[in-house]
C-alpha positions in Angstrom: 7.2 5.0 -42.9 3.7 6.1 -44.0 2.2 8.4 -46.6 1.8 12.0 -45.5 -1.9 12.5 -45.9 -3.0 12.3 -49.5 0.5 12.8 -50.9 3.0 10.3 -52.1 5.6 11.4 -49.6 6.6 8.5 -47.4 7.7 10.0 -44.0 9.1 8.8 -40.7 6.7 8.9 -37.7 8.8 11.7 -36.1 9.4 14.9 -38.0 12.7 16.4 -36.9 12.3 20.1 -36.1 15.1 22.3 -37.4 14.5 25.3 -35.3 17.5 24.6 -33.0 20.0 24.2 -35.9 22.2 27.2 -36.0 20.9 28.3 -32.6 21.4 25.9 -29.6 22.9 23.3 -32.0 26.0 24.5 -33.8 27.2 23.0 -37.1 28.9 20.0 -35.5 25.9 19.3 -33.3 23.5 19.8 -36.2 25.4 17.3 -38.3 25.6 14.8 -35.4 21.8 15.0 -34.9 21.0 14.7 -38.6 23.4 11.8 -38.9 21.8 9.9 -36.0 18.3 10.7 -37.2 19.0 9.4 -40.7 20.8 6.3 -39.3 17.7 5.5 -37.3 15.6 5.6 -40.5 14.4 9.2 -40.2 13.8 11.2 -43.4 11.5 14.1 -42.5 13.0 17.5 -41.5 11.1 20.7 -40.8 12.6 24.1 -41.0 11.7 27.7 -42.0 13.4 30.7 -43.6 13.1 32.6 -40.4 15.1 30.1 -38.2 17.0 31.5 -36.3 16.3 35.2 -36.8 15.6 35.7 -33.1 19.3 35.1 -32.2 21.3 38.4 -32.0 23.4 38.7 -35.2 21.3 36.2 -37.2 19.1 37.2 -40.1 17.1 34.0 -40.7 18.0 31.0 -42.9 20.7 29.7 -40.6 18.9 26.4 -40.1 18.2 25.9 -43.9 21.9 26.6 -44.6 23.1 23.9 -42.2 20.6 21.4 -43.4 21.7 22.1 -47.0 25.3 21.7 -46.1 24.6 18.4 -44.4 22.6 17.0 -47.3 25.4 18.1 -49.7 28.1 16.6 -47.5 26.2 13.3 -47.1 24.7 13.0 -50.6 21.4 12.7 -48.7 19.0 14.9 -50.6 17.0 12.2 -52.4 16.6 10.3 -49.1 15.1 13.2 -47.3 11.7 14.9 -47.2 12.3 18.6 -46.6 9.7 21.0 -45.3 10.3 24.7 -45.0 8.2 27.8 -44.6 7.9 31.4 -45.9 7.4 34.1 -43.4 6.8 37.4 -45.1 4.2 39.7 -46.6 2.7 37.1 -49.0 2.7 38.9 -52.3 3.5 36.9 -55.4 6.9 38.6 -55.7 7.8 37.9 -52.0 6.7 34.3 -52.2 8.9 33.6 -55.2 11.9 35.5 -53.8 11.7 33.7 -50.5 11.3 30.3 -52.1 14.3 30.9 -54.4 16.4 31.9 -51.4 15.3 28.8 -49.5 16.2 26.6 -52.4 19.7 28.2 -52.6 20.3 27.7 -48.8 19.1 24.1 -48.9 21.2 23.4 -52.0 18.3 21.7 -53.7 16.1 22.1 -56.8 12.8 21.4 -55.0 11.1 21.8 -51.6 9.0 18.8 -50.8 6.5 20.6 -48.5 6.3 24.4 -48.6 4.3 26.2 -45.9 2.8 29.6 -45.4 4.3 30.2 -41.9 1.8 32.8 -40.8 -1.4 34.0 -42.6 -1.2 37.4 -44.3 -4.8 38.8 -44.3 -3.6 41.9 -46.2 -2.7 40.1 -49.4 -5.5 38.4 -51.3 -5.5 34.6 -51.0 -5.8 34.4 -54.8 -2.4 36.2 -55.2 -0.6 34.1 -52.5 -2.1 30.8 -53.5 -1.5 31.5 -57.2 2.2 32.1 -56.4 2.4 28.8 -54.6 0.7 27.1 -57.4 3.2 28.5 -59.9 6.1 27.1 -57.9 4.4 23.7 -57.9 3.9 23.8 -61.7 7.5 24.7 -62.1 8.6 21.7 -60.0 10.3 23.9 -57.4 7.7 22.8 -54.8 6.0 19.4 -54.6 3.2 20.2 -52.1 1.9 23.2 -50.3 0.8 23.6 -46.7 -0.3 26.1 -44.0 0.8 26.9 -40.5 -0.9 28.9 -37.8 -4.2 29.3 -39.8 -7.6 29.6 -38.2 -10.3 27.2 -39.3 -12.1 30.1 -41.2 -9.0 31.1 -43.1 -8.1 27.5 -43.9 -11.5 26.9 -45.3 -11.4 30.1 -47.3 -8.0 29.1 -48.8 -9.2 25.6 -49.7 -12.2 27.2 -51.5 -10.0 29.6 -53.4 -7.7 26.7 -54.5 -10.8 24.7 -55.6 -12.3 27.5 -57.5 -9.0 28.6 -59.3 -7.6 25.1 -59.8 -4.6 25.9 -57.6 -2.5 23.3 -55.8 -4.4 22.9 -52.5 -3.0 22.6 -49.0 -2.2 19.0 -48.1 -1.0 19.6 -44.5 -1.5 22.0 -41.5 1.1 22.8 -38.9 -0.8 23.9 -35.7 0.3 24.4 -32.1 -0.9 21.1 -30.5 0.1 18.9 -27.6 -1.2 17.4 -24.4 -1.4 20.9 -22.8 -2.5 22.8 -25.9 -5.6 21.3 -27.4 -7.5 24.1 -29.1 -6.8 22.5 -32.4 -9.4 19.8 -31.6 -12.3 22.2 -31.6 -12.5 23.4 -35.2 -9.4 22.6 -37.1 -9.3 18.9 -36.4 -12.8 18.2 -37.9 -12.0 20.4 -40.8 -8.7 18.6 -41.5 -10.4 15.3 -41.1 -13.2 16.2 -43.6 -10.7 17.7 -46.1 -8.0 15.0 -45.9 -5.4 17.4 -44.5 -2.5 15.9 -42.5 -1.7 17.5 -39.2 1.9 18.1 -38.2 1.9 19.6 -34.7 4.6 22.0 -33.6 5.6 22.5 -30.0 4.7 18.8 -29.6 6.5 18.8 -26.3 5.1 22.1 -25.0 8.4 23.9 -25.3 10.2 21.0 -23.5 7.8 20.7 -20.5 6.6 17.3 -21.6 10.1 15.9 -21.4 9.6 15.7 -17.7 12.7 17.8 -16.9 10.8 20.8 -15.6 9.5 20.4 -12.1 8.7 22.6 -9.2 11.9 23.6 -7.4 14.1 22.4 -10.3 16.3 24.6 -12.4 17.0 23.6 -16.0 19.8 25.3 -18.0 17.9 25.7 -21.3 16.9 28.7 -23.4 13.4 27.2 -23.3 13.2 27.0 -19.5 11.0 30.1 -19.2 8.5 29.0 -21.8 8.3 25.5 -20.3 7.9 26.8 -16.7 4.6 28.5 -17.8 3.0 25.0 -17.7 4.0 24.5 -14.0 0.4 24.6 -12.7 -2.1 22.0 -11.5 -2.8 20.8 -15.0 0.8 20.5 -15.9 1.6 18.6 -12.7 -1.3 16.2 -13.4 0.0 15.5 -16.9 3.5 15.0 -15.6 2.2 12.5 -13.1 0.5 10.6 -15.9 3.7 10.7 -18.0 5.7 9.4 -15.0 3.4 6.4 -14.8 3.3 5.5 -18.5 7.0 6.2 -19.1 7.8 3.7 -16.4 5.2 1.2 -17.6 6.5 1.3 -21.2 10.2 1.7 -20.3 10.6 4.8 -22.5 11.2 8.5 -22.1 8.5 11.0 -21.1 8.9 12.6 -24.4 8.2 9.3 -26.2 4.9 9.0 -24.4 3.8 12.6 -25.2 4.7 12.1 -28.8 3.0 8.8 -29.1 -0.2 10.3 -27.7 0.0 13.0 -30.4 0.7 10.4 -33.1 -2.4 8.5 -32.2 -4.7 11.5 -32.4 -7.1 11.8 -35.4 -5.5 13.6 -38.5 -1.9 13.6 -37.0 0.6 12.4 -39.5 3.8 13.1 -37.5 4.5 15.3 -34.5 7.4 17.7 -34.9 10.1 17.8 -32.2 13.7 19.1 -32.1 16.9 17.9 -30.5 20.0 19.9 -29.9 22.1 16.7 -29.3 22.0 13.0 -30.1 21.0 12.1 -26.5 17.8 14.2 -26.8 17.1 12.7 -30.2 17.3 9.1 -28.9 14.7 10.0 -26.3 12.4 11.3 -29.0 12.9 8.3 -31.3 11.6 6.0 -28.6 8.1 7.1 -29.7 8.3 4.6 -32.5 8.4 1.7 -30.0 5.2 2.8 -28.3 1.6 2.0 -29.0 -0.6 3.4 -26.3 -3.6 1.4 -25.2 -7.1 2.8 -24.8 -6.5 2.9 -21.0 -3.2 4.8 -21.6 -4.9 7.3 -23.8 -7.7 7.8 -21.3 -5.3 8.3 -18.5 -3.5 11.1 -20.4 -6.8 12.7 -21.6 -8.0 12.8 -18.0 -4.8 14.5 -16.8 -5.0 16.9 -19.7 -8.5 17.9 -18.7 -7.4 18.9 -15.2 -8.3 22.6 -14.4 -5.2 24.9 -14.5 -5.6 25.8 -10.9 
C-alpha cells in the first residue's frame, strides 16, 4: 500500500478496473473477482457512471450497481477506495445529479475519488469545479480528479481551483501504456510539477499486452478487434520484449507491462480489469516484480520501434 499522490488514501499498487462488471463479467463473476482482489489485499476499484452504457439494453451505472451490491453483501465499504466518474454536460446541476445517482448505486455516503470523465469545454470551469468543490465540502466526495484532459485544460483547471479556493485535482487518468506514450510529452511533466498522481487506463492496450494476441491467432474476446490494431512491427517488438522478461521473472506478460507502468514517473497505480479470477491472478503478479534498469531499457527500446 502507498499514498495516492498528495492524498491520505492508501491504495493497492493495482487499481482494479470496473468497466467489465455488468458487461463481460456477470454478477457472480463480478463478486468472484472482487472477492479474490480483496483477499489478495486489493482495495482500489475504478468505475464510472457510464459503465456499461455501450451494451445493448444498458443505460449506464451497471458497474456501480454491482460494486455497491458487493460492498453491501461483504460489509466491505470501509476497506475500499472507490473511484468513479461523471460523464455528462458538466453544469452544476448535472454534476450534483450524477454524483447523487452514483452514491445511490454504490450504496455509500461518499465517493473517495470523483473524476470528470471527459472535459466539457462548453461549461465554464468555474461552474464545474465549483460543483465538485461543493460535493467535497459536503463530505460526499473526498477528492476530485480528471480524466482525458489535455495539458492546457488541466493547467487551466488547476489555475481556476487555485484562484477560487476550490478543491483541486489530485489525480489524472490518461490513456497510457507501453504502446501509447503521448502522456509523457506534456502531461507527465505537468503532473510531476503539480504533484498530481497518474492512474493510467487501458494499461494493457486493450488486452494486447497480455501476450494473447499474435499474428495468425484468434482470441474469443469483445476486445479482440481493439487489441489487433497493435499487431504491427512496434507491437511485435514489444511482445518479444515481454516474452523475454516474463520468462526471466516467471510472471505473466501482463505483470511485466503493468510493472513497467508502475515504475514510470508520476504513476501511482495502473488500472486493469479482469472478467474472471484467472485473469486477475495474472494481473496481481505485478506486485512481485521490480524491473531492473536493463529491463526498463529493453522495454523502452522495443516501444520506440517504428510502427512499420
